[in-house]
N, C-alpha and C positions, 0 to 999 in steps of 0.2 A: 504494500500500500504506500502510495506517495503522499508525504506530508509536506505541506507548504508552510514555511515560516516567514513571517513578515517582520522586518525590522524598522523601527522608527528612528531615522537618523537626523532629524532636524525638527524645527518648529519650536513652539513655545513650551512644549512639555519636556524638552531635553535640557537639563540643567547645565550641561557642559557648554552648550551654545551661548547661554547667558554670560558665562565667564569669559569665553572667547570674544564675544561682542564687546564686553567692557574693556578687555585688553586691547582690542583693535582700536577702540575709541581713544584710549590713553596714548597708544603709539601714534595715532593720527594727530592728536593734539601736540605731542612732543615734536613731531616732524614739522608741523605747521609753525610752531614757535621757533624752531631752529631755522627755518627758511626766512622768517621775519627778521630774526637776529642777524643772520648772515647777510641779507640784503641791506640792512641798516649799516652793518660794519663795512660793507663794500662801498656804499655811498659815502660814508664818513672817510674812508681811506682815500677815495678819489678827490674829495674836497680838500683834504689835508696834503695830498700829493702835489697839488698845484702850488708852485712857489712863484711869486712875482718879485722881480728885481726892479729897483728904481734907479 
């Protein structure tokens, strides 16, 4: 006799997905903040790099 087994691998009932989603949100926020800080540092570097002589 063939027995069919169904696995639930996602959705709101899977507790693991909630932890992974929270981790992904934290990583996303960290990457976004790093991009903002890096772009600000590059702009600051370019503004300080220009030296004017009189």
